[in-house]
N, C-alpha and C positions, 0 to 999 in steps of 0.2 A: 504493500500500500504506500501511497505517497505521503511524505512527511509534511510538516507544517510549512505554510507559505510556499507550497510547490517545490519544496526541497526534499530530495531523496535521502533516506536514512543511510543508504550505502551508495557511495559514488560510482560513477561509471568511469573506468580507466581505459583510455584509448591505447590500443596496441597496434604498432606498425609491424611489418613483417619483411623477411628476406626469403627469397626462393633459392633453395639449394639444389642445383641442377646436376644431373649425372647422365652421361652418354651410356647407352646400353650395348653399344657395339653391334647394333642390328640396323639394317637399312632396307628400303624397298625401292624398286625401280618401276613397278607396275602395280595394278590393282590386286592381282593374286598374291603378290608378295606383301602388300599392305594388309590384306585380309589375313594371311597366315600370321603376320606379326601381331595384329590386333588380338587374335585368338590366344596368343601365348605370352605377351608381355605382362609385367606386373600391373596391378591396378593403379599404382602411382604414375605409371606412364599414361594411362587413360586420362587421369586427372591433369597431368602436365599439358597434354595436347588439346584439352577442352577447357576446363575451368580456369587454369592459370594463364591461358591465352590472354585473358582480360587484364591480368597483372602486367603482362609484357606490353600491352597496347592500351595504356590508360586514356589516351585522347582519341584514337581512331580505331574502331573495331573492324571496319570494312565490311564488304558484302559477304565475306566468308569467315565468320567468327569462331573458327577453330582450325587447328593446324591441318587436320585431315582434309577438310573442305578446301582450304586455301591451296594445299599441294595439288589436289586433284584438278582444280580449276586452272591454276597458274602453270604448274610444272608439267602435268599430263595434258593440259589444254582440253580437259573433259569438263565443260561447264555444266552439263546435265548432272553428272555425279557430284560436282562441287556444290551445286544448288541443293541437291538432295541431302547431302551431309550438313550443309549450312543451316537447314531448318530445324535440326535437332537441338532441343533446348536441354542442356545438361542439368539444369536445375529442376526439370520436370521428370527426369528419368527414374528417380527414386533412389538409386544408389549407383556406385560405379560399375558394378557387375551388370546391372540392368542397362546402363549406358553402353557398355562394351557390346552387349547382345544386340542392342539397337543399331549400333554402327556395323557390326558383322552382318546383320540381316540386310541392311541397305547395300553393302558391298556385294554380298552373295546374290541378291536379286538383280543388281546391276550387271553382274557378270553373266547371268543367265539370259540377258536380253541383248547383249552386244555381240556383233559378228566378229569383231577383232578387238584385241586388248591393246590399248595404247601403252607405250613404254617410254620412259625418259630417254631422250636422245641428246638434246642440247640443254635440257634443264638440270635441276638438282635432284639428287636422290632424297627420299624421305628418311630421316634419321630418327629412330625411336629414342626418346629420352624419358627420364622420370625426374620427379622433384619432390621435395618436402618443404613445407612452409614452416619457417622458424619465426615465432612471434617475439617481439621486443617492445618494452614499454615506450610509448611515445612521449611520456612526460606531461601528459594532460589528464587530469581527473576533474570530473564535473558532477554537480549535484542538482542543477536546475535545467529547465528546458533552454533558457537563454544561454547558459554556459555550454550546453550541448551544441547549440547552433554555432556558437563561436568556435568550439572545438572542431566541428565539421568543416568550417571554413579554413582553419589554420593547419590541420593535420596533413601529413603526407598522404598521397593517394593510396599507398600500400595499406594504410589503416582502413580506408573505405573498403578495399578488397578484403581484408581480414575479417571485418565485422559484418560484411554483407555477403560477398561471393563465397569466401571460404567457410563462413559460418553455416551456410545452407548445405554445403557438402560435408563439412567436418562433423556437425552435430545431428545430421539427419532430420532436421526439422524444417518447418515452412516459414520460420521467422528469423530475421537478422538479429544480431546481438543488440542493436539499437532498439528494435521493436520490443524485445523481451524486457529491456531495462525501462523503457518508457511505460510499459504496462505494470511491471512488478515494482519498479522503483518510484515512479511518479504517479502511478495509479490512473494513467490516462489511456484507457482501453481503446477509445475511438481513434486517437492519434496513432497508437501502436498498430492498429489495423491498417491505417493509411501507409505507414512505413512498410508494413508487410506486403502491401499491394504493389510496391515498386518492383517491377520485374527487371532484374539485372541483365537478362539475356538480350543480345542484339543491340546493346548500347555500350557505353563506356563508363569507366570509373568516374570521370569528371562530370558526366551527365547525371550519374546517380548521385554524386555529391550535391550538385545544384538542385536536384529534385528534393533531396532530404532537407536541405536548407530552406527551400521554398515551403515545405510542409511545416517546418518550425515557425517560419514567419507568419504563415496563415493561422496557425494555432495561437500565436502571440497576439495577432490582431483581433482574433475572435474573442480572446480572453479580455482584451482591453475594452472591447465594445460591449461586453456583457455586464 
């Protein structure tokens, strides 16, 4: 429940993050090799090529917002496959294994309908990688909505990633860390629901940041008018 004067009993601590990357020593030059790799690589690799794509592209997600779709469209020049892979929402899949299965199904279906399999000739191979997210304190603790708004504006983009994008994958729930704290700490269920409704897919970290700040501003204005 919220504390007195809109102040939470327990502060929200912003956490930034680092991505620890590792090459897996495996590559693909065509769709069959990509499919085989997808079936066998660790789940951390699925995470790297889908979820953490947004951490590496905080300002521009582009039309192909995961590494698989981007490689198929740009390097293999298979725009149809690129578009099919691009529409997968990693935050709607449920978990990483389900996401892997969805990717595999699309590749398998695509192969069953093409007459010839394009292979990288002048482009780049697909190199499978994996990563782990290391959280580090951002040095910002907040107790009120106004302080949260200020923190959202000041904090490094990696903190937006950690508390929104990574939280949805890491904790297996439908709400960001911000939404949980707004409801449990400030007791503002309606605002928490609005934070939860912000879909991070097919956008960028900076756009998510701006949307969350706008929600804070709207809530503050509504409070002042009441």
